[in-house]
Each structure stands twice: as structure tokens, then as C-alpha cells.
C-alpha positions in Angstrom: 24.1 -5.8 4.6 21.4 -7.8 3.0 17.7 -6.9 3.4 17.2 -9.9 5.7 20.2 -8.8 7.9 18.8 -5.3 8.1 15.4 -6.6 9.2 17.0 -8.8 11.8 19.0 -5.8 13.1 15.9 -3.6 13.3 14.1 -6.4 15.3 17.1 -6.7 17.5 17.1 -3.0 18.3 13.4 -3.2 19.2 13.8 -6.3 21.3 16.6 -4.8 23.5 14.1 -2.6 25.3 10.7 -4.0 24.5 8.8 -1.4 26.5 10.4 1.5 24.7 9.1 3.1 21.5 11.7 4.2 18.9 11.0 6.9 16.3 11.9 6.2 12.7 14.7 8.8 13.1 16.1 7.1 16.1 16.3 3.8 14.3 18.0 5.4 11.3 20.5 7.1 13.6 21.3 3.8 15.3 22.4 2.5 11.9 24.5 5.6 11.3 25.1 7.2 7.9 25.4 4.2 5.6 24.6 3.4 2.1 21.6 1.3 3.2 19.5 4.2 4.6 16.9 3.8 1.8 16.8 0.0 2.5 16.2 0.7 6.2 13.5 3.3 5.4 11.8 0.8 3.1 11.8 -2.0 5.8 10.5 0.4 8.4 7.6 1.3 6.0 6.9 -2.4 5.5 6.9 -3.0 9.2 4.5 0.0 9.7 2.0 -1.5 7.1 2.3 -5.0 8.4 1.6 -3.9 12.0 -1.7 -2.4 10.9 -2.9 -5.7 9.4 -4.4 -7.7 12.2 -4.1 -11.0 10.2 -0.4 -10.6 9.8 0.3 -11.1 13.5 3.2 -8.7 13.4 5.7 -8.8 16.1 6.3 -5.0 15.7 3.8 -2.4 16.7 3.9 0.9 14.8 1.9 4.1 15.6 2.0 7.7 14.4 2.0 10.5 16.9 2.3 14.1 16.0 3.5 13.2 12.5 6.3 10.9 13.7 6.1 7.1 13.4 7.1 5.1 16.4 8.0 1.4 16.5 7.9 -1.0 19.5 8.3 -4.7 20.0 4.9 -6.2 20.2 4.9 -8.4 23.3 
């Protein structure tokens, strides 16, 4: 999968249940054990940073609770 396809898949996962928060581990597990784990990790990190930048207007909300990062579709 290309980087853009991975990003689209992550967004698709979050859009399925927009009220639900997914942990980083849950998202990785949804992709299964694939060669692109590092690419998914990298994209999740980028989404986390972009969600903290108010100017970016990110459609993904990320927060850290108890040492675990959670992602949610930002309605």
C-alpha cells in the first residue's frame, strides 16, 4: 500500500464509528501484521502532531491518556 492509501484506510477506520476512540494498538491490529507497520506508525504520529496544531484544522483528534494515544474522527 502507498502512504496515501494507508492514510485513507486510517481515516476510513475512524469514520466508521466517529464517536469511538481507537488506541494506536487497535489501529495497528486492524491492519494486521504487515510489512507496512512502520509506515502506519509514522502516519499515526503525523496525525497526532497535526491534531495538536489548531491552524491545521485536522479532521482527526488525538489525545494521550495513561500513556496510550487515542484517535477519533473530529466531527
